[in-house]
C-alpha positions in Angstrom: -40.8 -1.5 -0.1 -37.7 0.3 -0.6 -35.6 -1.9 1.7 -36.4 -5.0 -0.8 -32.6 -5.6 -1.9 -29.4 -5.8 -0.4 -27.8 -3.5 -3.2 -30.0 -0.5 -2.2 -27.4 -0.4 0.7 -23.9 0.8 0.6 -21.6 0.1 3.4 -20.2 4.0 3.1 -17.5 3.3 5.7 -14.7 4.7 3.3 -16.2 8.2 2.9 -15.1 11.2 4.0 -11.3 10.1 4.1 -11.8 7.4 7.1 -9.5 4.8 5.4 -6.3 6.6 6.0 -7.6 8.2 9.1 -8.3 5.1 10.9 -5.5 2.1 10.7 -5.8 0.6 13.5 -2.9 -1.4 15.5 -2.7 -5.1 15.3 -3.7 -6.8 18.6 -3.0 -10.2 19.7 -5.1 -13.0 19.2 -5.5 -13.7 22.7 -7.0 -10.5 24.5 -9.1 -8.8 21.5 -10.5 -5.1 22.1 -13.9 -5.3 22.6 -15.2 -3.4 18.9 -18.3 -2.0 20.7 -15.9 -0.2 23.5 -18.9 0.4 25.6 -17.5 2.7 28.7 -19.6 1.1 31.1 -17.3 -1.1 32.1 -15.0 1.7 33.5 -18.2 4.1 35.0 -21.6 3.8 35.8 -23.0 7.0 33.4 -25.4 5.9 30.6 -23.8 6.7 27.1 -26.3 7.7 24.3 -25.5 8.5 21.0 -27.8 9.8 18.6 -26.9 9.3 14.7 -28.4 8.8 11.2 -26.7 9.1 8.0 -28.5 12.1 6.7 -28.3 15.5 8.0 -31.1 18.0 8.6 -33.3 15.2 10.5 -33.2 17.0 13.9 -30.2 14.9 15.5 -29.0 17.7 17.4 -32.4 19.1 18.4 -33.2 15.4 19.5 -29.7 15.5 21.1 -30.1 18.8 23.1 -33.8 17.8 24.0 -32.8 14.7 25.9 -30.3 16.1 27.8 -32.0 19.1 28.7 -35.3 17.1 29.9 -32.8 14.4 31.8 -31.2 17.2 33.3 -34.5 18.9 34.3 -35.4 15.4 35.9 -32.6 15.4 38.3 -30.0 13.8 36.4 -26.4 14.7 36.0 -25.6 15.3 32.5 -22.9 16.2 29.8 -23.6 16.6 26.0 -21.0 16.3 23.9 -21.2 17.6 20.0 -19.2 15.1 17.9 -20.7 16.3 14.7 -16.9 17.9 14.1 -17.6 18.8 10.9 -20.9 20.9 11.9 -20.8 21.6 15.4 -23.9 23.3 16.2 -25.8 21.5 19.0 -24.8 24.1 21.7 -27.3 26.9 19.7 -30.0 24.5 21.2 -29.0 25.1 24.4 -28.6 28.8 23.9 -25.0 28.9 24.2 -24.6 31.3 21.2 -20.5 31.3 21.4 -17.8 29.0 22.9 -14.7 29.7 24.7 -13.0 26.4 24.4 -13.9 23.4 22.4 -12.3 20.4 20.9 -10.0 21.7 19.2 -8.3 23.0 22.1 -8.5 19.2 23.7 -7.0 18.0 20.1 -4.5 20.8 20.1 -2.9 19.8 23.8 -3.9 23.1 24.8 -5.5 21.6 27.9 -4.9 18.2 29.6 -8.5 17.4 30.3 -12.2 17.6 29.1 -12.9 19.4 32.3 -11.0 22.2 31.2 -13.5 22.6 27.9 -16.8 22.0 29.7 -18.9 24.8 28.9 -22.0 25.5 31.7 -25.6 25.7 30.6 -28.5 27.7 32.0 -29.9 24.2 32.8 -28.7 23.0 36.7 -27.0 19.3 35.9 -26.3 20.1 32.4 -22.8 20.4 31.0 -21.6 20.9 27.4 -18.5 20.1 25.6 -18.9 21.9 22.2 -17.2 22.1 19.1 -16.0 24.5 16.3 -16.5 23.5 12.5 -14.4 26.1 11.1 -10.8 24.8 11.1 -10.5 23.0 7.8 -10.8 18.7 8.3 -11.9 19.2 11.7 -14.3 15.9 11.4 -11.0 13.9 9.5 -10.0 12.5 13.3 -6.7 10.7 13.0 -7.1 7.2 15.1 -5.0 8.4 17.7 -6.8 11.5 18.2 -10.6 9.4 18.4 -9.0 7.1 20.9 -8.3 9.8 23.2 -11.1 11.4 22.9 -13.1 8.0 23.8 -10.7 7.2 26.4 -11.2 10.7 27.9 -15.5 10.5 27.8 -14.8 7.2 29.8 -13.4 9.2 32.6 -16.4 12.0 32.6 -18.6 11.6 35.8 -22.3 11.9 35.9 -25.6 9.9 35.1 -25.9 10.5 31.4 -23.5 11.2 28.6 -25.1 12.0 25.3 -22.9 11.9 21.7 -24.5 14.3 19.0 -23.1 12.6 16.0 -22.2 13.8 12.4 -24.8 13.0 9.3 -22.8 10.1 7.8 -20.9 7.1 7.7 -17.6 7.6 8.2 -15.1 5.4 10.4 -15.2 8.3 13.1 -19.2 8.6 13.3 -19.6 4.5 13.5 -17.0 4.2 15.9 -18.1 6.7 18.2 -21.9 5.7 17.6 -20.7 2.2 18.7 -18.9 3.5 21.6 -22.4 4.1 23.2 -24.7 1.9 25.7 -27.8 2.8 23.6 -27.9 4.2 19.7 -30.4 6.1 18.9 -31.1 6.5 14.9 -33.4 9.3 13.8 -34.7 9.6 10.6 -37.3 11.7 8.8 -40.4 10.3 7.2 -39.4 10.6 3.4 -38.2 7.6 1.5 -34.7 8.8 1.2 -34.5 9.7 5.0 -35.7 6.1 5.8 -33.2 4.4 3.3 -30.3 6.5 4.6 -31.5 5.4 8.5 -31.4 1.7 7.3 -28.2 2.0 5.6 -26.7 3.6 8.6 -27.2 0.7 11.2 -26.7 -1.7 8.8 -23.4 -0.3 7.9 -22.8 0.1 12.0 -23.2 -3.5 12.1 -20.8 -3.9 9.2 -18.3 -1.7 10.8 -18.9 -3.8 14.3 -18.1 -7.0 12.7 -15.2 -5.4 10.9 -13.2 -4.3 14.0 -14.1 -7.7 15.6 -12.8 -10.1 12.9 -9.5 -7.8 12.6 -8.4 -8.9 16.2 -8.3 -12.5 15.1 -5.4 -13.8 13.1 -8.1 -16.7 12.0 -10.5 -13.9 10.9 -8.8 -10.9 9.3 -10.0 -12.4 5.6 -13.7 -11.6 7.1 -12.8 -8.4 8.2 -11.1 -6.9 5.0 -14.4 -8.4 3.0 -16.1 -5.9 5.2 -13.8 -2.8 4.8 -13.4 -3.7 0.9 -17.1 -4.4 0.8 -16.5 -7.9 -1.2 -19.0 -9.1 0.9 -21.7 -7.0 0.4 -20.8 -7.9 -3.4 -20.8 -11.7 -3.0 -24.3 -13.3 -4.2 -25.9 -15.3 -1.5 -23.6 -15.1 1.6 -25.6 -13.9 4.3 -24.7 -12.8 7.9 -25.9 -16.4 8.9 -23.1 -17.5 6.7 -20.8 -15.5 8.1 -21.6 -16.7 11.8 -21.5 -20.1 10.7 -18.0 -19.4 9.3 -16.7 -18.1 12.6 -17.9 -20.5 14.9 -16.1 -23.1 12.5 -13.1 -21.4 12.9 -13.0 -20.2 16.2 -15.4 -21.4 18.8 -14.5 -19.2 21.6 -14.2 -16.2 19.4 -17.8 -16.8 17.9 -19.2 -17.1 21.6 -17.6 -14.3 22.5 -18.7 -12.1 19.2 -22.3 -13.2 20.0 -22.4 -11.9 23.5 -21.5 -8.4 22.5 -24.1 -8.8 19.3 -26.7 -9.4 21.8 -25.8 -6.2 23.7 -26.1 -4.3 20.2 -29.0 -1.9 21.6 -30.2 0.2 18.6 -33.6 2.4 18.6 -35.4 4.4 16.4 -36.8 7.6 16.1 -38.9 9.0 13.9 -39.2 12.7 13.4 -42.0 15.2 12.0 -44.3 12.4 11.4 -47.6 13.7 9.8 -49.8 10.4 10.1 -49.6 6.4 10.9 -48.1 5.5 7.9 -45.3 6.6 9.3 -44.9 4.0 12.1 -45.5 1.2 9.5 -42.5 2.7 7.7 -40.4 2.6 10.8 -41.9 -1.2 11.3 -41.0 -2.5 8.1 -37.1 -1.4 8.8 -37.3 -3.4 11.8 -38.5 -6.4 10.5 -35.7 -5.9 7.6 -33.3 -5.5 10.2 -34.1 -8.3 12.1 -34.1 -11.2 8.8 -31.0 -9.4 7.2 -28.9 -8.6 10.7 -30.7 -10.5 13.5 -31.3 -6.9 15.1 -33.8 -6.5 17.6 -34.4 -2.7 16.7 -37.1 -0.8 19.0 -39.0 2.3 18.2 -38.0 4.9 21.1 -40.6 6.9 20.0 -42.0 9.4 16.9 -42.2 12.7 17.2 -45.1 14.4 15.4 -44.5 17.5 13.0 -45.7 20.6 14.6 -44.4 24.4 13.6 -43.7 25.5 17.1 -40.5 22.9 16.8 -39.2 25.3 14.1 -40.2 28.4 16.4 -38.5 26.9 19.4 -35.2 26.5 17.6 -35.3 30.0 16.6 -35.6 31.2 20.0 -32.3 29.1 20.5 -34.6 27.5 23.4 -35.2 23.2 23.5 -38.6 23.2 22.7 -39.7 21.0 26.2 -39.2 24.0 27.7 -40.1 26.7 25.2 -43.4 24.9 24.9 -43.6 22.2 27.4 -47.0 20.9 26.8 -47.0 20.8 22.6 -47.2 17.1 21.4 -43.3 16.8 20.2 -42.6 17.7 23.9 -44.8 15.0 25.3 -43.4 12.5 22.8 -39.7 13.2 24.0 -41.1 13.0 27.7 -42.1 9.3 26.8 -38.8 8.7 25.5 -37.1 10.0 28.8 -39.4 8.0 30.5 -37.8 4.9 28.6 -34.4 5.9 29.0 -34.8 6.8 32.9 -36.0 3.2 33.2 -33.7 1.6 31.6 -30.6 2.9 33.5 -32.8 1.9 37.0 -31.5 -1.2 38.2 -34.7 -2.4 39.9 -36.9 -3.0 37.1 -35.4 -4.2 34.0 -36.5 -3.1 30.7 -37.2 -6.8 29.5 -39.6 -7.4 33.1 -41.5 -4.2 31.7 -41.9 -5.5 28.3 -42.9 -9.0 29.4 -45.7 -7.0 31.7 -46.8 -4.5 29.5 -46.8 -6.4 26.2 -50.5 -6.7 25.8 -51.3 -3.2 26.7 -48.9 -2.3 24.1 -50.8 -4.1 22.1 -54.2 -2.8 22.7 -53.2 0.5 22.8 -51.6 0.3 19.4 -54.9 0.3 17.7 -55.8 3.1 19.6 -53.0 5.5 19.7 -53.1 8.7 17.4 -50.2 10.3 15.3 -49.5 12.2 18.2 -48.9 9.4 20.6 -47.6 7.1 18.7 -44.4 4.8 20.4 -43.4 1.3 20.8 -40.6 1.5 23.4 -40.8 5.2 24.5 -43.6 4.4 27.6 -47.0 5.7 27.2 -48.8 6.8 30.1 -50.7 3.7 30.9 -47.2 1.8 31.4 -45.9 4.5 33.6 -49.0 4.3 36.1 -48.3 0.3 35.7 -45.2 0.5 37.0 -45.0 3.7 39.1 -45.0 2.0 42.6 -42.4 -0.6 41.3 -39.7 2.1 41.0 -39.2 4.1 43.9 -36.2 5.9 42.7 -38.0 7.3 39.9 -41.5 8.5 41.3 -40.5 11.9 41.6 -39.3 11.9 38.0 -42.2 10.0 36.7 -44.3 12.1 38.4 -42.9 15.1 36.3 -43.2 13.4 33.1 -46.7 12.3 33.9 -47.7 16.3 34.3 -46.3 17.2 31.1 -47.8 14.4 29.4 -51.7 14.7 31.1 -52.0 17.9 30.5 
């Protein structure tokens, strides 16, 4: 099993010149900043980050298809390309050139993000694109990263989707933590699975390091995470760390645990060819639960299909070019889950409780083309259809795709 030893995972948070670019100002202990920095409190939109520690696994393609799919279902969506060292998500939308990019915003040639927004061919979908031709594009100074986050919080819409770079630098991790819903996409090769596991674990380390740094009584713990000395300590688990935090600062402990409970991560396995690929993802779930106390879901499994490459070559999202192929149907299952999570009339917990038996019974029957744990199946959508009146029109569109 590829997750058997903690030593297999390096924190990697000092990659890409991150240390010198992300020194953060000290905040008084009485008013710590939430390290997750979610924009929920400032906006009613849902922020989704699509990340992972390896390039070439389909992050940009998934981000583009989710953005297009949500817009076709009547949502107002902004897709932001934050893979600043390899910006290309615009190509998946058929946008072959950008008039203005992040560079214009960071160079203060414009005052707001609205001035660098690029319209797309899809109603309700706007794009904020990047330009990677400048040397050091991905090595953002801390002040510029905070500026981007601050302005993204002000973006209006139903969904903001962030396409992130394929590494575990501070900037990528902080943009990942910025989101309400965090998606990690993985291929099916052992190296890709291990990289995805490492990325999730390192994002937890970054979350804790930032949280601890806001309290004078916990700063030494922050340094342990930052210098990776915690990972080198024999027998020192997260459980031990949490107990130590509680002993030092009871209030900080409860704040930390409240934020930690909202640390929602979902896996997407791309290019799956058989049921064993889902079993690898389930193994990752178990290990992350054991090592990091995280309840990680599997949002969906996208089967391997040559049509995906053909769609990319035509600069068209696969859900538009081949709407009834198996990968497109898998993506629509994910869209149903994302819409449900946003709808306030029915919580995701309610859905899981009601459909747990259905999920268990279906698991033994599903083929590799329909494998999913958190994405909604046809049976689940039908089961809750009458309970979510605001989503009926969108769900009907999804059902029309999935059942033909």
